[in-house]
C-alpha positions in Angstrom: 0.0 0.0 0.0 1.7 3.2 -1.1 -0.8 5.8 -2.3 0.8 8.7 -4.1 -0.9 12.1 -3.4 -1.8 14.3 -6.3 0.9 16.9 -6.9 -1.9 19.5 -7.2 -3.6 18.6 -4.0 -4.2 22.0 -2.2 -4.4 20.2 1.1 -0.8 19.1 1.1 1.2 21.4 3.4 4.5 19.7 3.3 5.9 17.5 0.5 9.2 15.7 0.2 9.6 14.3 -3.3 12.3 11.9 -4.5 14.6 12.9 -1.6 18.0 11.2 -1.5 21.0 11.7 0.8 24.4 10.1 1.2 27.2 10.5 3.6 30.8 9.6 2.5 29.4 7.4 -0.2 26.9 5.7 2.1 23.4 6.0 0.9 21.1 6.9 3.8 17.9 8.0 1.9 16.9 7.1 -1.6 13.9 8.4 -3.6 11.8 9.1 -0.4 8.3 10.6 -0.9 6.3 12.1 1.9 3.1 14.3 1.9 1.6 15.9 5.0 -1.8 17.4 4.6 -3.7 20.1 6.5 -5.0 18.9 9.8 -3.3 15.5 9.5 -0.9 13.5 11.7 1.5 11.7 9.5 3.6 9.1 11.3 7.1 8.0 10.2 8.3 4.6 11.5 11.2 2.3 10.9 14.0 0.6 12.7 17.0 2.6 13.9 19.2 3.3 10.9 16.2 3.3 8.5 16.8 7.0 7.7 14.1 8.6 9.9 16.5 11.0 11.6 18.2 12.0 8.4 14.8 12.8 6.8 13.8 14.8 9.8 17.0 16.8 9.7 16.4 17.5 6.0 12.9 18.8 6.8 14.4 20.9 9.6 17.2 22.4 7.5 20.0 20.7 9.3 21.0 18.6 6.2 20.4 19.4 2.6 19.3 16.6 0.2 21.5 15.4 -2.6 18.4 14.7 -4.7 14.7 15.6 -4.7 13.0 18.6 -3.2 11.0 19.8 -0.3 8.0 22.1 -0.7 5.7 23.9 1.8 2.3 25.0 0.7 3.1 24.0 -2.9 6.2 26.3 -3.0 9.6 24.6 -3.3 12.0 25.5 -0.5 15.7 25.3 -0.1 16.1 24.7 3.6 19.8 25.6 4.2 19.4 26.0 7.9 17.0 25.5 10.8 16.2 29.2 10.4 15.1 28.6 6.8 12.8 25.8 8.0 11.4 28.1 10.7 10.7 30.8 8.2 9.0 28.3 6.0 6.7 27.2 8.9 8.4 24.0 9.9 9.4 23.4 13.5 11.2 20.3 14.6 11.4 18.9 18.1 14.3 16.6 18.0 14.6 13.4 20.1 17.6 14.9 22.0 16.5 18.0 23.9 18.1 21.3 23.1 17.4 23.4 26.1 19.7 25.8 28.1 19.7 24.2 31.6 20.7 27.4 33.5 17.9 29.5 32.0 14.3 29.4 33.2 11.5 27.6 31.4 10.1 30.9 30.1 13.5 32.1 28.9 14.0 28.8 27.0 10.6 29.1 25.3 11.3 32.6 24.0 15.1 32.5 23.7 16.2 34.7 20.8 12.8 36.4 20.6 12.1 37.9 24.0 9.1 40.2 24.2 10.2 43.8 24.8 8.8 46.8 26.5 8.6 50.2 24.8 12.0 51.0 26.4 13.6 48.0 24.7 14.0 45.9 27.8 12.8 42.4 28.2 9.1 42.4 29.2 9.2 39.7 31.8 5.6 40.0 32.8 4.5 39.4 29.2 6.9 36.5 28.8 5.7 34.9 32.0 2.0 35.3 31.0 2.6 33.7 27.6 4.6 30.9 29.1 2.0 30.2 31.6 -0.7 30.1 28.9 1.3 27.6 26.9 1.7 25.3 29.9 -2.0 25.6 30.6 -2.6 24.6 27.0 -0.4 21.5 27.5 -2.1 20.9 30.9 1.2 20.7 32.8 2.1 22.4 36.1 5.6 24.0 35.5 6.8 27.1 37.1 7.9 29.4 34.2 10.6 30.9 36.4 12.2 27.6 37.3 15.6 26.7 35.8 15.2 24.0 33.2 18.1 22.1 34.6 16.1 21.4 37.8 13.1 20.0 35.9 12.6 16.3 35.2 13.2 14.9 31.7 9.5 14.7 31.2 9.0 18.3 32.2 11.9 19.4 29.9 10.1 17.6 27.0 7.0 19.6 27.7 9.1 22.9 27.7 10.4 21.9 24.3 6.8 21.3 23.0 5.7 24.7 24.5 8.6 26.4 22.7 7.6 24.8 19.4 4.0 25.7 19.7 4.8 29.3 20.7 6.0 30.1 17.1 2.7 29.0 15.6 4.1 26.7 12.9 2.4 25.3 9.9 4.1 22.0 10.2 5.2 20.5 13.6 7.6 17.6 13.5 7.7 15.5 16.7 10.7 13.1 16.9 10.0 10.5 19.6 8.0 13.0 21.8 6.6 10.4 24.2 9.9 8.6 24.9 10.2 10.3 28.3 6.5 10.7 29.2 4.3 8.5 31.3 0.8 7.4 30.3 -0.8 10.5 31.8 1.6 12.9 30.0 1.2 10.9 26.8 -2.6 11.4 27.0 -2.0 15.1 27.6 0.3 15.4 24.6 -2.1 13.5 22.4 -4.9 15.9 23.5 -2.7 18.8 22.4 -1.9 17.1 19.1 -5.6 16.7 18.5 -6.2 20.3 19.1 -3.4 21.4 16.9 -4.6 19.1 14.1 -8.1 20.6 14.4 -6.5 24.1 13.9 -5.1 22.9 10.6 -1.6 22.1 11.4 0.2 19.3 9.6 2.0 17.1 12.2 4.8 14.7 11.5 5.0 12.1 14.3 8.0 9.8 14.8 7.7 7.0 17.3 9.0 3.4 18.0 5.7 2.7 19.9 3.5 1.3 17.2 0.4 1.4 19.4 0.9 5.1 19.6 1.1 5.4 15.9 -2.2 3.5 15.5 -3.8 5.6 18.1 -2.8 9.1 17.0 -1.9 9.1 13.3 -4.0 9.5 10.2 -1.4 8.2 7.8 1.9 6.3 8.2 5.0 6.0 6.1 7.5 3.2 6.8 11.2 3.5 6.1 13.5 0.6 5.7 17.1 0.9 4.7 16.6 4.5 3.5 13.7 3.7 1.3 9.9 3.9 1.6 8.8 0.3 2.4 5.1 1.2 2.6 2.7 4.0 3.1 -1.0 3.9 4.0 -3.9 5.3 5.9 -3.8 4.0 9.5 -7.5 3.0 9.3 -6.5 0.5 6.6 -3.6 -1.3 8.4 -2.7 -3.0 11.6 0.4 -3.5 13.8 1.4 -6.7 11.9 1.5 -4.8 8.7 3.7 -2.1 10.2 6.1 -4.7 11.7 6.3 -6.5 8.4 7.2 -3.4 6.5 9.7 -2.2 9.2 11.8 -5.3 9.6 11.3 -7.1 6.3 11.8 -10.4 8.0 10.1 -12.8 10.3 9.3 -11.3 13.7 10.6 -13.6 16.5 8.1 -14.7 19.1 9.0 -14.0 22.7 9.6 -17.0 24.9 9.7 -16.2 28.7 12.8 -17.4 30.6 12.5 -20.3 32.9 12.0 -19.2 36.5 14.8 -20.9 38.4 15.6 -18.4 41.1 18.6 -18.7 43.4 19.4 -16.9 46.6 18.7 -13.2 47.4 21.1 -11.1 45.4 19.9 -7.6 46.2 17.8 -6.7 49.2 16.7 -3.1 50.0 14.9 -2.5 53.3 13.3 0.8 54.3 15.5 2.9 52.0 14.8 6.6 52.2 16.2 9.6 50.4 14.4 12.8 51.6 12.4 14.5 48.9 12.8 11.6 46.5 11.4 8.4 48.0 10.5 6.9 51.4 10.7 3.4 53.0 11.3 1.5 49.9 11.9 -2.3 50.3 12.4 -4.9 47.5 14.3 -8.1 46.8 15.9 -9.4 43.6 17.0 -13.0 43.5 19.6 -14.7 41.2 18.0 -15.5 37.9 15.1 -13.1 38.5 13.9 -10.0 36.8 12.1 -7.5 39.1 10.4 -4.7 37.4 10.2 -1.2 39.0 7.0 0.5 37.7 5.2 3.7 38.4 4.4 7.1 36.8 7.1 9.6 36.0 8.2 11.2 39.3 7.3 8.2 41.4 10.9 7.7 42.4 12.0 4.7 40.3 15.2 6.1 38.9 16.0 7.7 42.3 15.9 4.3 44.0 18.4 2.9 41.4 20.7 5.9 41.9 20.6 5.4 45.7 21.4 1.7 45.4 24.6 2.4 43.2 25.8 5.2 45.5 24.8 8.3 43.4 22.8 9.6 46.3 23.1 9.1 50.1 20.1 7.5 51.9 19.1 8.9 55.2 17.6 5.6 56.4 17.3 2.0 55.4 19.8 -0.7 54.4 21.2 -2.6 51.4 22.2 -6.2 51.6 24.1 -8.1 48.8 24.0 -11.9 48.9 23.2 -11.8 52.6 25.8 -9.3 53.6 24.9 -5.7 54.6 26.9 -3.1 52.6 27.4 0.6 52.4 27.7 1.9 48.8 29.1 5.4 48.3 29.8 5.5 44.6 29.1 3.6 41.3 32.8 2.4 41.4 32.1 0.9 44.8 28.9 -0.7 43.5 30.8 -2.2 40.6 33.4 -3.7 42.9 30.6 -5.3 44.8 29.1 -6.7 41.6 26.4 -4.2 40.7 26.3 -2.6 37.2 24.0 0.3 36.4 22.8 1.5 33.0 21.4 5.0 33.2 18.1 6.2 31.6 19.9 9.2 29.9 22.6 7.7 27.7 23.4 11.1 26.1 24.0 13.1 29.2 25.1 10.5 31.7 26.1 7.4 29.8 28.1 8.0 26.7 31.1 9.9 25.6 29.6 11.0 22.2 32.7 12.2 20.5 34.9 9.3 21.6 35.3 6.0 19.7 33.0 3.0 20.4 36.1 1.2 21.7 36.6 3.7 24.6 32.9 3.8 25.4 32.8 0.0 25.7 35.7 -0.4 28.1 36.1 2.8 30.1 34.3 1.4 33.1 36.9 -1.3 33.8 40.2 -0.5 32.1 42.0 -2.5 34.8 40.6 -5.6 33.2 42.9 -4.9 30.2 46.0 -3.8 32.0 49.2 -5.7 32.6 51.5 -4.3 35.3 49.5 -1.1 35.2 49.9 -0.7 31.4 46.8 -0.9 29.2 47.0 -3.8 26.7 45.5 -2.4 23.5 45.3 -5.9 22.0 43.3 -7.3 25.0 41.0 -4.3 24.9 40.5 -4.7 21.1 39.7 -8.4 21.4 37.1 -7.6 24.1 35.5 -5.0 22.0 35.4 -7.3 19.0 33.8 -10.0 21.1 31.3 -7.5 22.5 30.3 -6.2 19.1 29.8 -9.7 17.8 28.0 -11.0 20.9 25.6 -8.1 21.1 25.3 -7.7 17.3 26.4 -4.0 17.4 26.2 -2.7 13.8 29.0 -0.2 13.0 31.7 0.5 10.5 34.5 -0.2 13.1 35.3 0.2 16.8 37.2 3.4 16.0 34.1 5.3 14.9 32.6 7.9 17.2 29.7 6.4 19.1 27.5 9.4 18.3 27.4 8.1 14.7 25.6 4.9 15.7 21.9 4.5 15.9 20.2 4.7 19.2 19.7 0.9 19.5 23.4 0.3 18.8 24.5 3.0 21.3 22.3 1.3 23.9 23.9 -2.1 23.2 27.4 -0.6 23.7 26.2 0.9 27.0 24.9 -2.4 28.2 28.0 -4.1 27.0 30.1 -1.6 29.0 28.1 -2.5 32.1 28.8 -6.2 31.6 32.5 -5.4 31.3 32.7 -5.1 35.1 31.5 -8.7 35.4 28.4 -7.9 37.5 26.1 -10.3 39.4 23.4 -7.7 39.6 22.3 -5.5 36.7 20.2 -2.4 37.1 18.6 -1.3 33.8 16.9 2.1 33.7 14.7 2.5 30.6 17.0 0.1 28.6 15.0 0.3 25.4 14.1 4.0 25.4 14.5 5.4 21.8 15.3 2.0 20.5 13.6 0.5 17.4 11.5 -2.6 17.5 14.2 -4.9 16.1 16.9 -3.7 18.5 14.4 -3.9 21.4 13.8 -7.6 20.7 17.6 -8.2 20.7 18.0 -6.4 24.1 15.1 -8.5 25.5 16.9 -11.7 24.4 20.1 -10.5 26.0 18.3 -9.8 29.3 16.7 -13.2 29.2 20.0 -14.9 28.5 21.7 -13.1 31.4 19.1 -14.1 33.9 19.2 -17.7 32.6 22.9 -17.6 33.6 22.0 -16.5 37.1 22.1 -12.7 36.8 19.8 -10.7 39.0 18.1 -7.9 37.1 16.3 -4.8 38.4 14.4 -3.4 35.4 13.0 0.2 35.4 10.6 0.9 32.5 7.9 3.3 31.6 6.6 1.0 28.9 3.7 -1.1 30.1 4.3 -3.8 27.4 7.9 -4.2 28.7 6.9 -4.3 32.3 4.3 -7.0 31.6 6.6 -9.0 29.3 9.9 -9.4 31.1 9.7 -9.2 34.9 8.9 -12.1 37.2 7.7 -9.7 39.8 6.7 -6.0 39.6 7.2 -3.4 42.4 5.0 -0.4 41.8 6.0 3.0 43.2 3.6 5.8 43.8 4.8 9.2 45.1 8.1 7.7 46.4 6.6 4.8 48.2 5.9 1.1 47.4 2.2 0.9 46.4 2.2 -2.8 45.5 4.4 -5.8 44.8 2.9 -8.1 42.2 3.7 -11.6 41.1 3.8 -12.2 37.3 0.3 -13.7 37.4 -1.0 -10.7 39.2 0.7 -8.0 37.1 -1.8 -6.7 34.5 -2.1 -3.2 33.0 -5.1 -2.6 35.2 -3.5 -3.7 38.5 -0.2 -1.8 37.8 -2.0 1.4 36.8 -4.4 1.2 39.7 -1.5 0.9 42.1 0.5 3.6 40.4 -2.2 6.1 40.1 -5.0 5.2 42.6 -3.3 3.8 45.6 -4.3 5.3 48.9 
């Protein structure tokens, strides 16, 4: 199914026609067509590396196409910069946030175009009023005067959306806008998208969550290996059709791991960090996956950070394999057999401008040292084995990790955690921003690790993931344990009831 819109269709706001792009002789996009109509949500889906990000950067003026053209409102446009795209009426919210952390929310929204008084000074009252109105429109409670760096990732995402809406675009491009949002915020965002659509905007929506695409989009275009693999009205297709177009191969069925649990590996009793969470207790056994669920802000990531020594608990205890421990840093946690994969790989996990080799081994260089001298051959062999074992797709271990797709970056980050030889693995949002194929590979890796006796604490905002992998689910609400559910008890209803409605 690939309907081609009439070139003379007056309802087409944005059109990409025959777009092609190569980097250093590597074809990234080839003959890509896309049409976004007035009042339409047009989704773009595909695995990481399919060309979605490159297409979005062309629409946003970051890259220029080698072939084809982009037109807005029927007028061909040469988008040489993001400024050109903005003038043409295209605003892109990229997956990686681009906010100034030391500026307030309102200053970020109006950066470069502050409202001024008749005297030429910044009209702070007008700026605050407009920012507050935008947040009201998005149904979020954010203090316009609060520095963005002190906001949660979900709140920062809403500031980005408010910033985009403030310029009244003709076409709004949302690149993975729900990746850091809980179900409540996703519903709020979708409500905003519906309102913008009713006002005549054309909206491009990129997401790895196929259920979101089927829920919010009017049309969908699937990219695979830089080409259009299919395009159709959402009302005419289903998730199986999307998956088939995206991966072009059989989709492996999930087989749950065998539940052969060993002794208690990690036990947390009454752990408290003031202002973040209170009296949290949980246990993870060898060969077990325990899911940590809850709405954004419930304290899930904060619990993980306390366990690995990134924050100092005021009360409670941590026991590893029956022995009480005090953990004051991630290095100390690693020496005790705990590895931690952060939720924010860009800011806290990766060295984006350094080679894959360095990113894969930096957590445990002592492993590759002889008499205090780094053995480059031992390090290189380890990286080759990691790349092969985790199926990391890259040109070579010397390439900068920022050039890899999100899924391959995540595999390297998990591989780095495994380099310390952990017995306990804490994964915070391990498949955020990862395509459906890479997600399945990460799931299989987790299942293999627990089958070998690893204890895994899995934090995830994805309901499908929480229902699919864990043997037990601990639900947090407002920093406290609201429920601990066995696999048979864990349903979307019981988890959401505990997360949102517990007393």
